[in-house]
C-alpha positions in Angstrom: 0.2 0.0 -0.2 2.8 2.5 0.8 1.9 5.1 3.3 2.9 9.1 2.3 1.2 11.6 4.3 -2.4 11.8 6.2 -3.3 9.5 8.9 -1.2 6.3 9.6 -3.3 5.1 12.7 -6.1 5.1 9.6 -4.3 3.6 7.1 -2.9 0.9 9.5 -6.2 0.1 11.1 -7.6 -0.2 7.4 -5.1 -2.5 6.4 -5.6 -4.5 10.1 -9.0 -4.5 9.3 -8.1 -6.2 5.6 -5.8 -8.8 6.8 -7.8 -10.1 9.6 -10.8 -10.4 7.0 -8.4 -12.3 4.5 -6.6 -14.5 7.4 -7.7 -13.9 11.3 -6.2 -12.2 13.9 -3.6 -14.6 15.2 -1.2 -14.2 12.3 -1.1 -10.0 12.3 2.0 -8.0 13.5 2.8 -4.3 14.0 5.5 -5.2 11.9 4.1 -6.8 8.6 1.2 -3.7 9.2 4.3 -1.4 8.9 6.0 -3.1 5.8 2.5 -3.0 3.9 2.2 0.6 4.9 6.0 1.5 4.2 6.8 3.1 7.2 9.2 2.1 10.0 8.6 -0.5 12.3 8.5 1.6 15.2 5.4 3.7 13.7 2.7 1.9 14.4 3.3 1.1 17.8 3.6 5.3 18.1 -0.5 4.8 17.9 -1.0 1.6 18.9 1.9 0.3 21.4 1.1 -3.2 20.9 -1.2 -5.4 19.3 -3.7 -5.5 22.1 -3.6 -1.4 21.6 -4.1 -2.4 17.7 -7.1 -4.7 18.0 -8.5 -2.4 20.7 -8.6 0.5 18.4 -9.9 -1.9 15.5 -12.7 -3.1 18.2 -13.7 0.0 18.7 -13.7 1.8 15.2 -16.0 -1.1 14.5 -18.1 -0.9 17.0 -18.7 3.3 15.9 -19.0 1.8 12.1 -21.7 -0.2 13.6 -23.5 2.7 15.7 -23.3 4.5 12.9 -25.0 1.8 10.4 -27.8 1.2 13.2 -28.5 5.0 13.2 -28.9 5.7 9.6 -31.0 2.5 9.5 -33.6 3.7 11.6 -36.1 3.6 13.2 -37.9 0.0 12.8 -36.4 -3.3 14.2 -36.1 -5.0 10.7 -34.6 -2.0 9.9 -31.8 -2.2 12.3 -31.4 -6.3 11.7 -30.8 -5.8 8.0 -28.4 -2.6 8.8 -26.2 -5.1 11.7 -26.4 -8.0 9.1 -24.6 -5.7 6.2 -22.4 -4.1 8.7 -21.0 -8.0 9.7 -20.6 -8.9 5.6 -18.9 -6.1 4.7 -16.8 -5.1 7.9 -15.9 -8.8 9.1 -12.3 -7.7 9.9 -13.5 -5.5 12.4 -16.5 -7.6 13.0 -14.3 -10.8 14.1 -11.9 -8.1 16.4 -15.2 -6.8 18.3 -16.5 -10.2 19.6 -13.5 -11.8 20.7 -12.2 -10.0 23.9 -9.6 -12.2 24.1 -7.8 -9.9 21.5 -8.6 -6.4 23.0 -8.4 -4.5 26.4 -12.3 -4.8 26.8 -12.0 -1.6 29.9 -10.7 0.9 27.3 -12.7 3.5 27.8 -13.5 4.6 24.4 -14.3 0.8 23.6 -16.7 0.5 26.1 -18.5 3.7 24.9 -18.5 2.6 21.4 -19.8 -0.8 22.2 -22.4 0.7 24.4 -23.5 3.1 21.7 -23.9 0.2 19.6 -26.2 -2.0 22.0 -28.0 1.1 22.5 -28.8 1.5 18.5 -29.4 -2.0 18.6 -32.1 -1.9 21.5 -33.7 1.3 19.9 -35.0 -0.9 17.2 -36.1 -3.4 19.2 -38.6 -1.2 21.5 -40.1 -0.8 17.7 -41.0 -4.7 18.0 -45.1 -5.1 18.3 -44.7 -8.5 19.8 -46.6 -8.5 22.8 -43.3 -10.9 24.1 -41.1 -8.1 23.4 -42.8 -5.9 25.3 -43.5 -7.8 28.3 -39.8 -8.3 28.5 -37.6 -5.8 26.2 -34.6 -7.3 27.7 -35.4 -10.6 26.8 -36.1 -9.2 23.4 -32.9 -7.2 23.0 -31.1 -10.4 23.6 -32.8 -12.3 21.2 -33.1 -9.7 18.4 -28.8 -9.2 19.0 -28.8 -13.7 19.4 -30.7 -13.8 15.7 -28.8 -11.0 13.9 -25.1 -11.6 15.5 -25.8 -15.3 15.0 -27.0 -15.4 11.8 -23.9 -12.9 10.9 -21.4 -15.4 12.3 -23.0 -18.6 10.6 -22.6 -16.8 7.3 -19.1 -15.8 8.0 -17.6 -18.7 8.6 -19.8 -20.9 5.9 -21.6 -22.5 8.2 -24.9 -22.5 5.8 -25.8 -22.3 2.6 -24.8 -18.5 1.9 -26.6 -18.7 -1.3 -28.9 -15.8 -2.1 -29.1 -12.5 -0.3 -28.2 -12.3 3.1 -30.3 -9.6 4.3 -33.3 -10.8 2.7 -32.9 -13.9 4.7 -32.5 -12.1 8.0 -35.5 -10.2 7.1 -37.3 -13.3 6.6 -36.4 -15.0 10.3 -36.9 -11.8 12.0 -40.5 -11.6 10.8 -40.8 -15.2 11.9 -39.5 -15.2 15.2 -40.7 -11.5 16.0 -43.9 -11.3 13.9 -46.7 -10.8 17.4 
């Protein structure tokens, strides 16, 4: 890629997301990211300190992107469900890191704020469900809704289900089955 000017942190995060999507987080090093960006091996450490710092920043960015996607999809749960799945499939590198707490510092204040904001956005969609059971137990409805979209996304990304067809249409069909009161 070769870094020339601009925001090195953003360049490294983008490269890290690409590499994680291609081959998983295990084989990613700051040295490799520096080489891909065309900078000294010490340059990424200036922004991230170490791999844990890199993945904390990548997860934070992922939750921020997810929050924006969910906010843009308002107001109905079905809109949020489709936006969640689109995000997961469009950002598989971020998504993998976001839900593997062994990779990052889950006490980082920026990360916890970003994850909380994403949860709040998803829950606001759940609040629009007309299902009487969802209205009677909003916490369980939120967990069920997240389980649906997260589980579906993980199954799709890991080729554990038939990935023929449109994943967004499929999750829409599943949500209608589970949440049509």
